[in-house]
Structure formats: C-alpha cells, structure tokens
N, C-alpha and C positions, 0 to 999 in steps of 0.2 A: 773563750769558752761559750759566751753568749752567742757569738756569731756562728759557732759550730752547731749549737742547739737549734738556732733559727733555721740553718740550712737543713738540718735533719727533719724539722717539722715540715718545711716546704716539700722535701722529698717524699715524706709519708703521705701528705695531702695529694701530691701529684699521682702517686701510685694508686691511692684510693679512688681518685676520679677516673683513672684509666681502667681500673677494675670494673667500676660502675658502667662505664661506657661500653665495655665489651660483654656486659652481662646479657645472656640469652634468655633470661627469665621472662615471666609473663608481662612484666612492666615495660619491656624494651620494644622498639620498632623493628620489624623484620626488614629484609633487604628489598621488599617491594613497597616500602612506604606505608605499611600497615594494611595492605590488601588481605582480607580474610579469605579463607578457603570457603567456597560455596559452589553449589550446583544450580544451574539456571535451566528451567524448562522453556523451550521455544517451540510453539506449535505453528505449523503451516497448514492452510486449508487445501494446498495442492500437493503435487508429488515432487520427488527429489530431483528428477531428471530435467525439469524445465529451468529456464534462466533464473526464475525466482528461487527455486530450490538450490541452484548453484550459489546464489547470493547468500542464502542462509548458511550453507556449508562454509562459505568464505567468512561470514561473521563468526562462526564457531572457531574457525582456524585462527582468526586475528585475535579474538579475545583470549583464547587459551595460550597463544604465543606471547601476547603482551603481558599476561599475568604469570607467565612461566608455569602454567598448569594449576595455579591456585584456584582459578575459576574454570569450571567445566560447563559446557553448554550441551544439553541433551535435546536432540531434535526429534519432533514428532510430526508425522506427515498425515495428510488427508483428514484433518480435523479429528484425529483419533482420541483426543482428550475431551474436547468440548465441541459441540456443533457450532457452525459459523455464526449463527445468530445468538449464541450464548457466550461468545468469546469476550465481548466488551465487559459483561458483568463478571466473568471469571477474572479478568485483569483487575477490575476495580476492587474486587473482594480479595485479591492477592492469592486466589486459588490457582492462578496461572501466572508465571513470571513474564513471559513474552509471547507475542503472536503477531501474525499479519492481520490487518483489519482494514476497513474502508469507511469513507465518510457516511455512506447510507446506513451503516449499522450504529452510528453514534449521534444521530440527529436528536435523540431524546436528551442528550447531555449538552450538545452545542447546536441549537436550532439552525444556525447559519450554515451548517453542513448540508442542509437540504439543497441549498443553492449549488454546491459543488457536485451534487448528484443529478443535476439537470442537463438536458441536451444543449450542446453548443454554448456552454458557459465559457469554454476556451475556444479561441479561433483556430488554433493550430498547436503543434507540439512545442513550438518556441514560446507561445503564450503560456502554455501549461508550465513550462520550465521556469519562466520568469516569475510566475505566481508563487511556485513552491520555494523560490529563493528570496521572496519578498518579505517585508515586515508584516504584510497582511496575513500571510500564512503563519508566521511566528505568533502573531496575536491570537489567531484562532486555536493554534496548538497549545498556547498557554491556558486558554479557557478549558480545553480538554484536560490538560494536566490538573487543573483545579478540581476536575470531576473524577480524577483517579487513573487516567490513562495518558502516558507521555509518548509522543511520536519521536523516534530517533532517526528514522530514514524513510525515504519515499522512493518507490519504484514505478516507472511508467511501463505498463505491459503492452502499450501500443493503442492505436485508435480502434474503437469499436466499429464494426462493419454491419451491414444489413445482409443477412444470409437467408435465402429463400429456397423452397423446394421447387420453384419454377424458375425458368431462365428469364430474368427480368431486371433491367436497370432501373434503379430508383432515383428519380431526380425531383419528385414532388410528393407531397403528402398523399395526393390522390393515387399514386402508384401503389400504396399499401392499403388502399380501401378494400375491405373484406378479408384481409390477411389476418389469420389468427397468429398473433405475434407474441412469442414467448418472452417473458421478462422475469426476473426474480420477484418473488411474491411480497412486495411492500408497496405502500402508497406512492412513494417517490418514483419507483421503477414503473409501476402500472401507468402513472400519468405520463411518463416519458414515452412509453410505447404508444399511447394515444396521441401524444404530440407529434410523433414521427409519422402518424397517419394510419397505424394499424389498430386492430382490435386486441388489446393486450390480454394475455393469459398468464397467470402466475404459475410457473413450473420450476421445481428444484433443478439445479444444475445437473445433479446425478441422474435425473429422469429425462434430460433433454434429447438424447439420441433416440430413445424409444418413442418419445412424443412426436418427433419429426417423422420417424419411420412409420408410425401408425396413423398420422394425420390429426393427432390431438392439436398440434399446431403446424402451421406451414411456413413459419418464418421465425427468426430469432436474431439477436445481436450479440456479438462477441468479438474480441480481437482475433486476428488470424491465428495466433499461437494457440488459443483455446480451441478454435475450430479444428485445428489439426490434432491437438492433444486428445480429443475424444472422437476423432474420425468422422466429423460431421460431413466431410466430403462424400461419404458413402450414401448419405440420405438427403443431400441438397444439390441444387443445380447452379446457383449463382451467388455471387458476393458483390455488393456495391460498397466501394471504399468511401463511405459517407462521412467518416471522421466526426460523428456527432458527439462522441465522448471519448476521453482518454482513460482507459482502465488504470486505476491507481491503487496500489497496495501500500499501506503504511506499516512499517516495522515498529511495533509499539511495546512498551514495557509498563508493568504495573507501577503506578506512582509510589505505592507503599514500598515496593522492592527498591525503586530508585532512591528513595529517601534513606534506605538502609546502607547505601553505598558511600564510600568516601569520594570527595571531589575527584581524586586521581582515577578511581575506578569508573566513575561516571564519564569522564573524558575518554577513557579507553573504549567504553561501550558506544558512546556517541560517534567517535571517529570510525570505529569498526562498522557501525550501522550505515553511515554515509558511504563509506567505500564499498560495502557489500551491495547496497541498493543501486549505486552507480554501475557496478559490474553487471547486475541483473538487467538494468535498463538498457545498457549497451548490448547485452545478449539478445534482448527482444528486437532491438533495432536491426541487428545483424541478420536476424532470421527472416525479416519481412520479405525481401525479394525472393529468397529461396522457397518460402511457403507459397507465395503467389505462383511461382513456377510449378510447385508440387500440385497446387489446386487445379491449375490449367491442365496438367498432365493427367489428373484424376477425373477430368471431364467437367469440372466446375468453371463457369465463365466468371472471370474477375473484371468488374467494370470500374474504371477510374472516372472520376468526375472532373470536368473542366472547372476552372476558377469561377466561371459564370454560373454553371450548374450548382456548384457547391454553395456559392453565395445566395442563390435564389432559394435553394432548399433550406438552408440555415435560417433565412429570414422568415420563411413560412412557419418553421418550427418555433422560433423565438416569438413570433406574433401570437401563436397558439397559446404559449405559456402565459402571456399577458392578457389575452382575450378572456381566458378562463382563470380568474384570480384565485381559484381554490388552492392552487399551489404557491402562487407568488404573493398573495395578500400580506403574508407576514414576513416577506423578505425584507432585509435591510437594504433599501435601495441605494443608500450612500455607499455601502459595501459593494454592491453590485457594480456601481459606476467606477469605484476604485479598481475593481478587478478588470473591468472592460478597458480602462484607460492605461493599464500597465503597458509599458513599451518593452 
C-alpha cells in the first residue's frame, strides 16, 4: 500500500510540473526567449532609394524576421523627425530610438571624434576599413555609449571629391586659392575647407545646388553618389578624386533604448545593423564606376590623381593641420599615431 501511495504522489507531482511548464500565463517565457513587442523609430537624413536607404530597409527586414514580427521598425526619411544637428540629442534623451549620424555631430560628447572629421586621417579605403574593425574604434564607441549613443553599424559612402564650377584638376592647395568652397557649417568642416586650400563657406546641404548655381559658392566636396543624388552635374564642370575623406554614416541607437533590450534582442539588432551597413557600403562601391561614366556623359570632367599627386596633396593638407594648431592642439597624439600605424 505504501508503495502504491508513493507512486501516486510522484505521478501527481509530475503532472503538476508539466502543467506549470505549459502555462501561458504572464509568468512564462514566450517562444522568442522573452522578446517583448515593441516599435522602433529609425530616422535617416537621406532618401530611401540610395544604398544607405536600402541598408535601412534591410535592417528593418532582418529585425522583423528574426523577432517574428514582435519588433517592428518604422522608417523615417530626410530628417523628417529631427534636424540632422539635433539627432544626437534626440537619441541621448531617448526621444528617437535610432538614426544615422556622423563623428562631426558628436564631438561635444567624444572630443576624439574631431580627429575622425579631419582631411586625410585615413590613407585609403582599406585603412578606413581596418580602423573601423579595430579595438581603437571599439574604445571610442564605448565612450560614446557612455554618453548615451551606441553605434551598431558603419557605412562607407565613398571618398569625398573636390567638385568645382570650373574645369580644373586639383593637385595642390594653391589650386583652390580664391575658390568659395562650400562645407557644412561647423568649425571642424570649415577648417577642413581651409586646409584643402579653399575659402570655406558654411552652406546647408539642402541649399547646395542653388548656391553653386547662383555663385554663392563655386566649389564643394562630396562623394560621387551625393553629387549625382542632387544633380550637381548640372551646375559644375569638374570633379577631382582627391580622396581626402571617406564619408561615414553610423547606424546608432539610444543607449537608454538599448538598455531596455534583452541580450538576445541586442544581438539581433547588432547582427542586423552590421549586415545592413555592409550591404549599403557594397552598394556605394558598386556605383562608383557607373557614376563616373554618368558624370563624363553629362559634361563633367573627372580627374583621377596619380599616386605621386595624391601623396603630395595629402602631405600639404596634413602639414596645414599641424602648422595651425587651432584644430590639432587638443588632439590625442598617441591616438593619432595608433590610427596612422594601423596595417
């Protein structure tokens, strides 16, 4: 009898545990490991049809697929929620979940980013790629995360070029003497325009076409994709492939939003961001030759620089940065050397 009672008690306990484990109540884990339902806002400063826009659409697709629709990503284009220079603060305050941003908008939080916004900090695209895969970049991004913005993925939009309203190849700083050279309106960018040899003028990107058309400026710098995107071939005559900077966009998330996520969801977001930004980078690379051809067919002369011309111009510009230490005085020179010595 005792054996029968013992067996009955074991059976009751087993059934009880089974019932608890199959409970769909509030205390149980769902089949996604506890991923909550949420909607994420992601703002882009650009339009949806360029490679960066395709990257963001890929990010949305991957996140929604990996979470089986529990997390949705709402895309907003052309800075429709916050102006570009307000994006960082919107992320920090958690008024915006995700957005693309750049080093030049975050120097107030991580002063070392000033260096990343200088001309010829990177020797070529391979050097750029090595940096963003290095411990150095990870260290800087952790500092940024401590200030409220976490970078999940990085896109290379291509090298910036010198684009003029006259047909002229630029191989020295003197070649830009007297040129009213448009740059974004910030100290870092204005100094860069000066270092390249021009007379820098701060003009919003949205006003660039009209400014070139009316002579407010007669030169500017942007990657080929941007030049085509806003049809600057209609108001300019030459492009020099100066490679003085690689336009970089960071896909970032509010650190407050990040901290609300489970480790599993964080990994989904990180993996999706890396894949999406790699897709966008490859898209810009694939466009370069066809855009050069398009510019030539549109009547714009595209000048390639020899290795010697590029090295000579680069050295002139770098020397200017260090001759006038108003920009470099507070640089971390150990960090600068670490970046320059990356292989």
